C-alpha positions as a printed NumPy array, in Angstrom:
array([[ -8.26 , -23.724,   8.895],
       [ -6.346, -26.689,  10.746],
       [ -4.807, -25.841,  13.948],
       [ -0.669, -25.587,  13.518],
       [  0.701, -25.993,  17.135],
       [  4.162, -24.224,  17.552],
       [  7.266, -26.284,  16.502],
       [  8.788, -27.731,  19.723],
       [ 12.09 , -25.763,  20.037],
       [  9.855, -22.582,  19.845],
       [  7.418, -23.586,  22.502],
       [ 10.242, -24.814,  24.865],
       [ 11.936, -21.305,  24.48 ],
       [  8.583, -19.433,  24.859],
       [  7.633, -21.294,  27.945],
       [ 11.307, -20.369,  29.515],
       [ 10.511, -16.795,  28.645],
       [  7.185, -16.864,  30.465],
       [  9.101, -18.255,  33.382],
       [ 11.678, -15.341,  33.135],
       [  9.06 , -12.494,  32.966],
       [  7.231, -13.753,  35.994],
       [ 10.651, -13.356,  38.425],
       [ 10.241, -10.678,  41.175],
       [ 11.052,  -7.436,  40.064],
       [ 13.964,  -5.547,  41.91 ],
       [ 12.44 ,  -3.449,  44.659],
       [ 14.53 ,  -0.213,  44.532],
       [ 12.737,   2.039,  41.827],
       [ 14.782,   4.786,  40.556],
       [ 13.608,   8.441,  40.299],
       [ 12.28 ,   9.971,  36.897],
       [ 11.255,  13.597,  36.901],
       [  8.71 ,  14.867,  33.9  ],
       [  7.353,  18.501,  33.468],
       [  4.402,  19.103,  31.511],
       [  3.819,  22.886,  30.583],
       [ -0.199,  22.903,  29.445],
       [  0.294,  26.319,  28.301],
       [  2.903,  26.156,  25.838],
       [  1.684,  24.15 ,  22.59 ],
       [  4.248,  22.637,  20.261],
       [  2.078,  22.274,  17.366],
       [  0.035,  19.394,  15.943],
       [  0.085,  15.858,  16.491],
       [ -1.399,  14.029,  13.575],
       [ -3.269,  10.477,  14.493],
       [ -0.655,   8.768,  12.476],
       [ -1.302,   5.607,  14.558],
       [ -4.769,   4.679,  12.846],
       [ -3.459,   2.463,  10.033],
       [ -3.376,  -1.488,  10.144],
       [ -2.62 ,  -4.245,   7.731],
       [ -2.384,  -7.813,   7.146],
       [ -1.258, -10.519,   4.593],
       [ -4.791, -12.396,   4.907],
       [ -7.421, -10.568,   3.692],
       [ -9.941, -13.276,   4.358],
       [ -9.821, -13.354,   7.999],
       [-11.487,  -9.826,   7.875],
       [-14.768, -11.837,   7.337],
       [-14.202, -14.366,  10.008],
       [-15.627, -14.395,  13.485],
       [-12.266, -13.323,  15.283],
       [-11.449, -11.135,  12.401],
       [-14.69 ,  -9.112,  12.24 ],
       [-14.384,  -8.774,  16.123],
       [-11.008,  -7.237,  16.058],
       [-12.123,  -5.099,  12.806],
       [-14.673,  -3.625,  15.423],
       [-12.085,  -2.837,  17.841],
       [-10.01 ,  -1.148,  15.444],
       [-12.842,   0.976,  13.986],
       [-13.987,   2.13 ,  17.425],
       [-10.591,   3.579,  17.957],
       [-11.706,   6.526,  15.587],
       [-14.778,   5.581,  13.575],
       [-14.285,   6.525,   9.947],
       [-10.741,   7.548,  10.14 ],
       [ -9.356,   4.093,  10.428],
       [ -7.771,   2.23 ,   7.397],
       [ -6.879,  -1.297,   6.769],
       [ -4.524,  -2.423,   3.901],
       [ -4.394,  -6.224,   3.016],
       [ -2.385,  -8.221,   0.606],
       [ -3.628, -10.974,  -1.785],
       [ -7.1  ,  -8.986,  -2.808],
       [ -7.1  ,  -9.934,  -6.33 ],
       [ -5.583, -13.332,  -6.175],
       [ -7.395, -16.373,  -7.599],
       [ -8.887, -19.14 ,  -5.41 ],
       [-11.989, -19.817,  -3.38 ],
       [-11.2  , -17.574,  -0.413],
       [ -9.553, -20.202,   1.902],
       [ -7.196, -18.202,   4.139],
       [ -3.56 , -19.554,   4.715],
       [ -0.515, -18.1  ,   6.279],
       [  0.401, -15.089,   4.142],
       [ -2.077, -15.893,   1.613],
       [ -5.683, -14.708,   0.699],
       [ -7.81 , -14.874,  -2.481],
       [-11.104, -13.492,  -3.777],
       [-11.175, -14.807,  -7.384],
       [-12.393, -11.749,  -8.42 ],
       [-10.987, -12.256, -12.071],
       [-10.937, -15.364, -14.26 ],
       [-11.279, -15.932, -18.083],
       [-13.548, -17.905, -19.921],
       [-12.446, -20.433, -22.735],
       [-11.948, -17.755, -25.191],
       [ -9.95 , -15.501, -23.072],
       [-12.496, -12.857, -22.138],
       [-12.59 , -11.673, -18.623],
       [-15.041, -12.723, -15.978],
       [-15.202, -10.322, -13.068],
       [-16.757, -11.402,  -9.714],
       [-16.723,  -8.904,  -6.803],
       [-18.417, -11.098,  -4.27 ],
       [-15.761, -12.274,  -2.003],
       [-13.978,  -8.593,  -2.433],
       [-17.172,  -6.977,  -1.561],
       [-17.653,  -8.83 ,   1.667],
       [-14.063,  -8.059,   2.76 ],
       [-14.579,  -4.297,   2.218],
       [-18.348,  -4.548,   3.647],
       [-16.411,  -6.025,   6.91 ],
       [-14.192,  -2.935,   7.144],
       [-16.741,  -0.263,   6.189],
       [-19.676,  -1.972,   8.651],
       [-17.143,  -1.626,  11.628],
       [-16.015,   2.064,  10.928],
       [-12.733,   0.962,   8.771],
       [-11.796,   2.261,   5.496],
       [ -9.683,   0.867,   2.896],
       [ -6.106,   1.622,   2.22 ],
       [ -6.855,  -0.507,  -0.921],
       [ -3.594,  -2.59 ,  -2.209],
       [ -4.059,  -3.228,  -5.946],
       [ -2.658,  -7.093,  -6.408],
       [ -1.579,  -9.573,  -6.538],
       [ -1.826, -11.138, -10.055],
       [ -4.661, -13.162, -10.91 ],
       [ -3.702, -16.633, -12.084],
       [ -4.936, -16.079, -15.634],
       [ -3.01 , -12.791, -16.29 ],
       [  0.09 , -14.057, -14.687],
       [  3.428, -14.427, -16.974],
       [  4.92 , -16.926, -14.621],
       [  6.725, -19.488, -16.413],
       [  4.87 , -22.706, -17.388],
       [  4.81 , -24.909, -14.356],
       [  4.95 , -22.546, -11.678],
       [  2.833, -23.211,  -9.188],
       [  0.234, -20.404,  -8.527],
       [ -0.43 , -20.468,  -4.59 ],
       [  2.918, -20.58 ,  -2.478],
       [  3.787, -23.403,  -0.363],
       [  5.502, -21.397,   2.583],
       [  4.007, -22.065,   6.153],
       [  5.684, -20.685,   9.566],
       [  9.24 , -22.563,  10.015],
       [  9.896, -22.898,   6.16 ],
       [ 12.537, -21.044,   4.025],
       [ 11.134, -17.562,   3.113],
       [ 11.904, -17.943,  -0.667],
       [  9.271, -20.583,  -0.761],
       [  6.87 , -17.556,  -0.866],
       [  7.212, -16.976,  -4.676],
       [  4.532, -18.318,  -6.899],
       [  2.691, -17.329, -10.029],
       [  1.056, -14.446,  -8.179],
       [  3.897, -12.193,  -7.961],
       [  4.654, -11.974, -11.678],
       [  3.955,  -9.395, -14.211],
       [  0.751,  -9.256, -16.214],
       [  0.74 , -11.134, -19.665],
       [ -1.455,  -8.608, -20.484],
       [ -1.238,  -4.949, -19.489],
       [ -4.437,  -3.671, -21.04 ],
       [ -6.572,  -6.53 , -19.318],
       [ -4.611,  -5.676, -16.184],
       [ -5.738,  -2.007, -16.615],
       [ -9.37 ,  -3.096, -17.164],
       [ -9.413,  -5.338, -14.328],
       [ -8.39 ,  -2.287, -12.193],
       [-10.791,  -0.171, -14.08 ],
       [-13.943,  -2.399, -13.365],
       [-13.214,  -2.827,  -9.554],
       [-12.892,   0.718,  -9.195],
       [-16.101,   1.602, -10.939],
       [-17.736,  -1.173,  -9.263],
       [-16.588,   0.142,  -5.859],
       [-17.931,   3.605,  -6.835],
       [-21.187,   2.256,  -7.76 ],
       [-21.713,  -0.085,  -4.672],
       [-20.366,   2.446,  -2.082],
       [-20.769,   5.969,  -3.557],
       [-18.445,   8.143,  -4.763],
       [-18.053,  10.117,  -1.71 ],
       [-16.941,   6.923,   0.118],
       [-14.627,   6.021,  -2.372],
       [-13.103,   9.34 ,  -2.475],
       [-11.797,   8.632,   1.228],
       [ -9.944,   5.628,   0.28 ],
       [ -6.213,   5.239,  -0.555],
       [ -5.479,   3.368,  -3.726],
       [ -1.928,   1.839,  -4.26 ],
       [ -0.278,  -0.784,  -6.236],
       [  1.379,  -4.005,  -5.101],
       [  3.72 ,  -4.338,  -2.362],
       [  7.332,  -4.337,  -1.831],
       [  8.215,  -4.509,  -5.524],
       [ 11.678,  -3.828,  -4.718],
       [ 12.525,  -7.336,  -3.664],
       [ 12.227, -11.017,  -5.052],
       [  9.6  , -12.111,  -2.644],
       [  6.869, -10.092,  -3.977],
       [  7.734,  -8.869,  -7.401],
       [  9.794, -11.098, -10.057],
       [  9.67 ,  -8.358, -12.568],
       [ 12.032,  -5.54 , -13.474],
       [ 11.67 ,  -2.037, -12.224],
       [ 10.496,  -0.695, -15.541],
       [  7.857,  -3.367, -15.584],
       [  6.66 ,  -2.341, -12.078],
       [  6.46 ,   1.273, -13.174],
       [  4.497,   0.099, -16.112],
       [  2.489,  -1.952, -14.006],
       [  1.696,   1.019, -11.587],
       [  1.236,   3.437, -14.307],
       [ -1.678,   1.312, -15.953],
       [ -3.337,   0.636, -12.484],
       [ -3.112,   4.247, -11.383],
       [ -4.487,   5.417, -14.885],
       [ -7.253,   3.096, -14.525],
       [ -8.059,   4.245, -11.079],
       [ -8.378,   7.584, -12.101],
       [-10.474,   6.951, -15.348],
       [-13.099,   5.421, -13.072],
       [-12.914,   7.958, -10.314],
       [-10.927,  10.862, -11.421],
       [-10.157,  12.384,  -7.738],
       [ -9.179,   9.037,  -6.407],
       [ -6.436,   9.348,  -3.809],
       [ -3.555,   7.309,  -5.377],
       [ -0.044,   6.541,  -4.539],
       [  2.602,   3.992,  -3.726],
       [  5.063,   2.331,  -4.209],
       [  5.212,   0.618,  -0.755],
       [  8.863,  -0.281,  -0.906],
       [ 10.43 ,  -2.791,   1.472],
       [ 12.701,  -0.3  ,   3.572],
       [ 13.291,   3.1  ,   2.414],
       [ 13.654,   1.802,  -1.298],
       [ 17.222,   2.247,  -2.219],
       [ 17.973,   2.694,  -5.875],
       [ 14.289,   1.23 ,  -6.744],
       [ 12.539,   4.232,  -4.653],
       [ 15.163,   6.894,  -6.506],
       [ 14.285,   5.469,  -9.652],
       [ 10.485,   5.416,  -8.993],
       [ 10.215,   8.936,  -7.731],
       [ 12.115,  10.124, -10.84 ],
       [  9.657,   8.334, -12.911],
       [  6.427,   9.696, -11.379],
       [  7.763,  13.166, -11.465],
       [  9.551,  13.382, -15.1  ],
       [  9.233,   9.792, -16.444],
       [  6.886,   8.942, -19.639],
       [  4.077,   7.225, -18.429],
       [  3.456,   3.764, -19.782],
       [ -0.232,   4.259, -19.831],
       [ -1.078,   7.642, -21.172],
       [  2.341,   8.521, -22.73 ],
       [  2.393,  12.005, -20.856],
       [  5.002,  13.092, -18.432],
       [  4.773,  11.716, -14.972],
       [  2.03 ,  10.021, -12.751],
       [ -0.399,  11.153, -10.62 ],
       [  0.74 ,  10.809,  -6.828],
       [ -1.264,  11.725,  -4.017],
       [  0.713,   9.986,  -1.118],
       [  4.207,   8.023,  -0.925],
       [  4.673,   4.925,   0.818],
       [  7.783,   3.156,   2.396],
       [  8.149,   0.069,   5.062],
       [ 10.276,   0.276,   8.223],
       [ 11.1  ,  -2.646,  10.318],
       [ 12.957,  -3.054,  13.303],
       [ 15.357,  -6.319,  13.944],
       [ 15.006,  -8.218,  17.44 ],
       [ 17.63 , -10.993,  18.533],
       [ 17.402, -13.565,  20.88 ],
       [ 20.57 , -13.119,  23.144],
       [ 21.791, -14.394,  26.454],
       [ 18.282, -16.225,  27.128],
       [ 16.151, -13.093,  26.133],
       [ 14.63 , -11.454,  23.305],
       [ 16.684,  -7.936,  22.575],
       [ 14.578,  -5.807,  20.4  ],
       [ 16.153,  -3.667,  17.622],
       [ 14.524,  -0.24 ,  17.431],
       [ 17.174,   1.452,  15.703],
       [ 17.099,  -0.106,  12.282],
       [ 13.469,   0.654,  12.307],
       [ 13.96 ,   4.4  ,  13.084],
       [ 16.748,   5.025,  11.039],
       [ 14.997,   3.25 ,   7.8  ],
       [ 12.392,   5.868,   8.715],
       [ 14.843,   8.561,   8.632],
       [ 16.231,   7.312,   5.314],
       [ 12.685,   7.214,   4.022],
       [ 11.9  ,  10.749,   4.66 ],
       [ 15.239,  12.094,   3.249],
       [ 14.688,  10.407,   0.055],
       [ 11.116,  11.944,  -0.364],
       [ 12.177,  15.448,   1.113],
       [ 15.011,  15.624,  -1.563],
       [ 12.619,  15.759,  -4.438],
       [ 11.214,  19.322,  -4.536],
       [  7.941,  18.22 ,  -6.537],
       [  7.095,  15.613,  -3.799],
       [  8.415,  16.809,  -0.489],
       [  4.969,  18.228,   0.512],
       [  3.101,  14.95 ,  -0.145],
       [  1.676,  12.978,   2.252],
       [  3.762,   9.776,   3.326],
       [  2.37 ,   6.575,   4.704],
       [  4.873,   4.17 ,   6.491],
       [  2.861,   1.239,   4.805],
       [  4.406,  -1.175,   7.323],
       [  5.913,  -0.295,  10.361],
       [  6.688,  -2.821,  13.08 ],
       [  9.369,  -4.11 ,  15.18 ],
       [ 10.512,  -6.914,  12.773],
       [  9.511,  -8.224,   9.261],
       [  7.122, -11.357,   9.314],
       [  4.024, -11.422,  11.382],
       [  3.493, -14.933,  10.628],
       [  7.051, -16.152,  11.606],
       [  7.215, -17.501,  15.606],
       [ 10.645, -18.32 ,  16.672],
       [ 12.496, -17.113,  19.818],
       [ 13.502, -13.645,  18.679],
       [  9.806, -12.737,  18.144],
       [  8.607, -14.04 ,  21.499],
       [  8.205, -10.349,  22.476],
       [  4.673, -10.215,  20.795],
       [  2.462, -11.44 ,  23.454],
       [  3.088,  -9.433,  26.309],
       [  4.362,  -5.914,  27.544],
       [  7.492,  -5.856,  25.289],
       [  5.232,  -5.207,  22.184],
       [  3.304,  -2.424,  23.805],
       [  6.089,  -0.588,  25.486],
       [  8.124,  -0.701,  22.225],
       [  5.117,   0.882,  20.351],
       [  4.699,   3.444,  22.699],
       [  8.368,   4.419,  22.536],
       [  8.765,   4.097,  18.9  ],
       [  5.667,   6.208,  17.642],
       [  7.017,   9.376,  19.704],
       [ 10.145,   9.243,  17.916],
       [  8.525,   8.643,  14.328],
       [  6.649,  11.945,  15.204],
       [  9.738,  13.642,  16.321],
       [ 11.654,  12.157,  13.024],
       [  8.892,  13.702,  10.75 ],
       [  9.18 ,  16.923,  12.418],
       [ 12.768,  17.104,  11.981],
       [ 12.852,  16.302,   8.206],
       [  9.854,  18.745,   7.812],
       [  7.805,  16.107,   5.9  ],
       [  4.075,  15.703,   5.813],
       [  3.365,  12.247,   7.728],
       [  0.226,  11.147,   7.595],
       [  0.217,   7.526,   8.919],
       [  2.416,   4.793,  10.358],
       [  0.697,   1.394,   9.738],
       [  0.967,  -1.423,  12.042],
       [  1.061,  -4.811,  10.065],
       [ -0.571,  -6.704,  12.742],
       [ -4.22 ,  -8.386,  12.974],
       [ -5.108, -11.742,  13.942],
       [ -4.768, -15.227,  13.017],
       [ -7.933, -17.151,  12.952],
       [ -8.167, -20.66 ,  14.569],
       [ -4.615, -20.916,  15.815],
       [ -3.125, -21.993,  19.386],
       [ -3.549, -19.18 ,  21.929],
       [ -0.538, -16.636,  22.241],
       [  1.08 , -18.666,  19.593],
       [  3.776, -16.044,  18.634],
       [  2.504, -14.387,  15.803],
       [  2.648, -10.58 ,  15.708],
       [ -1.156, -10.036,  16.075],
       [ -3.473,  -7.447,  17.997],
       [ -5.71 , -10.433,  19.417],
       [ -5.528, -14.098,  19.907],
       [ -8.42 , -16.049,  19.611],
       [-10.679, -12.877,  19.976],
       [ -8.871, -11.767,  23.163],
       [ -7.126,  -8.497,  22.841],
       [ -3.225,  -8.26 ,  23.205],
       [ -1.64 ,  -5.453,  25.605],
       [ -0.526,  -3.765,  22.339],
       [ -4.078,  -3.179,  21.283],
       [ -4.541,  -1.014,  24.37 ],
       [ -1.859,   1.247,  23.111],
       [ -3.742,   2.344,  20.01 ],
       [ -6.68 ,   2.913,  22.574],
       [ -3.941,   5.287,  24.528],
       [ -3.085,   6.994,  21.171],
       [ -6.988,   7.401,  20.269],
       [ -7.377,   9.233,  23.823],
       [ -4.698,  11.946,  22.818],
       [ -5.524,  15.272,  21.493],
       [ -4.764,  17.004,  18.318],
       [ -2.341,  19.673,  20.01 ],
       [  1.057,  18.565,  21.357],
       [  2.387,  20.314,  24.769],
       [  5.803,  20.789,  25.753],
       [  6.995,  17.805,  27.871],
       [ 10.405,  16.476,  29.05 ],
       [ 11.673,  14.02 ,  31.193],
       [ 15.021,  13.378,  32.556],
       [ 15.188,   9.844,  31.826],
       [ 14.164,  10.19 ,  28.052],
       [ 16.865,   8.827,  25.622],
       [ 17.628,  11.651,  23.114],
       [ 16.206,  11.141,  19.589],
       [ 19.797,  10.798,  18.046],
       [ 20.797,   8.375,  20.494],
       [ 17.948,   5.925,  20.098],
       [ 17.95 ,   6.305,  16.38 ],
       [ 21.525,   5.275,  16.396],
       [ 21.714,   2.865,  19.214],
       [ 18.282,   1.917,  20.34 ],
       [ 17.865,   1.83 ,  24.069],
       [ 20.805,  -0.494,  25.316],
       [ 21.945,   1.658,  28.336],
       [ 19.589,   3.138,  30.771],
       [ 15.716,   2.734,  30.304],
       [ 13.887,   4.87 ,  27.983],
       [ 11.061,   6.647,  30.466],
       [  9.665,   9.223,  28.088],
       [  6.598,  11.356,  27.802],
       [  4.148,  12.795,  25.279],
       [  1.456,  15.218,  26.349],
       [ -1.605,  16.754,  24.517],
       [ -4.556,  18.844,  24.773],
       [ -7.945,  17.486,  23.55 ],
       [-10.649,  19.77 ,  21.931],
       [-12.426,  19.505,  24.888],
       [ -9.696,  21.166,  27.326],
       [ -8.394,  17.833,  28.706],
       [ -4.67 ,  17.174,  29.218],
       [ -3.536,  13.8  ,  28.131],
       [ -0.099,  12.81 ,  29.335],
       [  1.176,   9.227,  28.08 ],
       [  4.178,   7.954,  29.488],
       [  6.17 ,   4.553,  29.028],
       [  9.046,   2.589,  30.637],
       [ 10.908,   0.675,  27.796],
       [ 14.358,  -1.121,  27.29 ],
       [ 15.392,  -3.289,  24.395],
       [ 16.33 ,  -6.1  ,  26.846],
       [ 13.159,  -7.962,  27.705],
       [ 14.641,  -8.557,  31.429],
       [ 13.613,  -7.644,  34.394],
       [ 14.495,  -3.945,  36.063],
       [ 13.621,  -1.779,  38.685],
       [ 10.342,   0.362,  38.382],
       [ 10.545,   3.798,  37.916],
       [  9.35 ,   6.296,  40.381],
       [  7.88 ,   9.07 ,  38.509],
       [  7.317,  12.926,  39.732],
       [  4.907,  14.666,  37.185],
       [  5.041,  18.53 ,  37.454],
       [  2.179,  20.011,  35.654],
       [  2.282,  23.962,  34.898],
       [ -0.191,  26.125,  32.824],
       [ -3.374,  24.911,  34.49 ],
       [ -4.794,  28.07 ,  35.092],
       [ -5.951,  29.516,  38.592],
       [ -6.417,  27.782,  41.95 ],
       [ -8.609,  24.647,  41.548],
       [ -9.142,  20.93 ,  41.931],
       [ -8.999,  19.031,  38.735],
       [ -9.791,  15.092,  38.214],
       [ -7.055,  12.665,  37.119],
       [ -8.072,   9.361,  35.553],
       [ -5.44 ,   6.88 ,  34.709],
       [ -5.032,   3.924,  32.098],
       [ -2.454,   1.384,  32.494],
       [ -0.619,  -1.376,  30.381],
       [  1.762,  -3.461,  32.502],
       [  2.097,  -6.836,  33.579],
       [ -0.483,  -6.427,  36.049],
       [ -2.862,  -4.095,  34.138],
       [ -4.808,  -4.946,  30.841],
       [ -2.996,  -7.762,  30.095],
       [ -4.475, -11.247,  29.119],
       [ -1.232, -12.889,  28.548],
       [ -0.252, -12.863,  32.109],
       [ -3.756, -13.947,  33.185],
       [ -3.552, -16.654,  30.771],
       [ -0.054, -17.85 ,  32.039],
       [ -1.624, -17.463,  35.948],
       [ -4.324, -20.133,  34.723],
       [ -1.878, -22.64 ,  33.284],
       [ -1.608, -21.454,  30.003],
       [ -4.71 , -23.639,  28.681],
       [ -5.108, -24.32 ,  25.118],
       [ -8.576, -24.817,  25.183],
       [-10.149, -22.343,  27.779],
       [-13.708, -23.178,  28.77 ],
       [-16.343, -20.33 ,  28.654],
       [-15.342, -19.138,  32.256],
       [-11.874, -18.714,  31.353],
       [-12.445, -17.326,  28.312],
       [-14.669, -14.61 ,  29.884],
       [-11.485, -13.973,  32.677],
       [ -9.285, -13.582,  29.781],
       [-11.288, -11.072,  28.09 ],
       [-11.694,  -9.162,  31.353],
       [ -8.179,  -9.162,  31.95 ],
       [ -7.512,  -7.521,  28.633],
       [ -9.672,  -4.592,  29.381],
       [ -7.96 ,  -1.428,  29.947],
       [ -9.898,  -0.221,  32.993],
       [ -9.729,   3.452,  34.055],
       [ -8.949,   4.341,  37.479],
       [ -9.748,   7.425,  39.283],
       [ -6.786,   9.146,  41.132],
       [ -6.965,  11.373,  43.986],
       [ -7.867,  14.934,  42.913],
       [ -5.333,  17.131,  41.716],
       [ -4.694,  20.343,  43.99 ],
       [ -3.595,  23.234,  41.629],
       [ -1.801,  26.344,  42.698],
       [ -0.863,  29.276,  40.756],
       [ -1.543,  27.244,  37.681],
       [  0.796,  24.337,  38.902],
       [  0.398,  20.828,  40.359],
       [  2.3  ,  17.606,  41.064],
       [  1.69 ,  13.984,  41.208],
       [  3.63 ,  10.873,  41.532],
       [  3.139,   7.646,  40.394],
       [  5.193,   4.174,  40.004],
       [  5.894,   2.997,  36.152],
       [  7.143,  -0.587,  36.301],
       [  9.66 ,  -1.698,  33.466],
       [  7.578,  -2.223,  30.431],
       [  4.642,  -0.265,  31.402],
       [  2.827,   2.519,  29.799],
       [  0.344,   4.76 ,  31.759],
       [ -1.798,   7.441,  30.323],
       [ -3.022,   9.992,  32.887],
       [ -6.152,  12.294,  31.525],
       [ -6.455,  15.685,  33.795],
       [ -9.961,  17.433,  33.537]])
């Protein structure tokens, strides 16, 4: 794939941002008091972070894609899931921005289906070989089945910087023949069962399409989507009766479209079977933030993402038959377009993205608890863009095979235990405030504490603000209680900030080369690693102990106490 350099205005803005983020920080830290009670459980903390996805499915089989997929699988082998668009698109498998293809379905001269699973198999094999399982999106429409108007180009002509409506094409139309559509889904599911085994495929998620409530991804009506969904779900279940099926992965909380879909799957007439209702094992919607470029810097918009999640939870909780169903926030991100660079998206390479992720995920857990919903996953729509310029400004987890700081936040999440502990910070922004307003006043210095199955205490803290601007450090005093009798305990710290686990600042320091040599590449890889640091032994008296550390703005810290 040909290298596509950043547009000159974007490159200039990003260069300015690089300079701004390297300015000296104010020297006077502000005090923060955090308390953790290791003896007080607050219930289960589900690993909702273990879901990822991308528009471009073919990247999973390429050099950097395979490397990153292994990194994701290593987070929690066998429990990480990946969702990709374009798995049924017609084409030769050449990736492009917001595109991919497998040529799984074509037709001969007589209009008879021809199935070819070679490319889909390579993609799924790449997942499974690296400890990742499919969140299998059934879509989009093969060219031979597309009902798009004659003369409509099948593949879109969009590229970064172009108007987004150019993403349309014949791929996003309803099928000409629903029976052929259903047979395609049935044959694919049956093939997967034969190739990977029934017990393996039972652990996958099957969902239909993407964001059918908007014209970018679906040109049909609501009823046509309900029909598409019903035929696909019935086909999956005919091939594997116990398969985990759901959807509809609407944009946002889905509005009236989601209301009608929920009503349809509960009490509507199934288009495929004629029965009432559609099997539904999980429900999915999307939530995105809204960053802006103001006063020479990026200002994140966490409030729209969190309020959208709250609205999605409310919709599902309001339907008695569905309120206990597992929920996956099928795309959960600071903004909408991973392949769109621009000044408002210049947060992605450094610690703004990582600190935002830490701060937002705690609030997602809190919102699930508040609405009493069964949240199973919050999927990060970010992967990597193969053979692109270094730190090009796309929303990704790695650049040219080198991890970005945000990926280390998921490594921190993976070290958390399943039991949440009581933890408070006097500098944490209240849930109601951050959902309504984001973090626009004082910084959010928050805390999340857990106990691991082997008895370790993991304390995660972050220092976040919506404005990507310099600010004083936080001088954190951490008081721990419920530690048992007198003893000493070892403490290990992992850090992600401008000076730790950050290949972006290392790249800047070496002059931002676009063609690093082998030695520079090794240095960037080393700089990306989140290395543990042993802190002085913790003296415990009467079950309590105190330790102090500095947390810089946009920094995230994880302490593990044994």
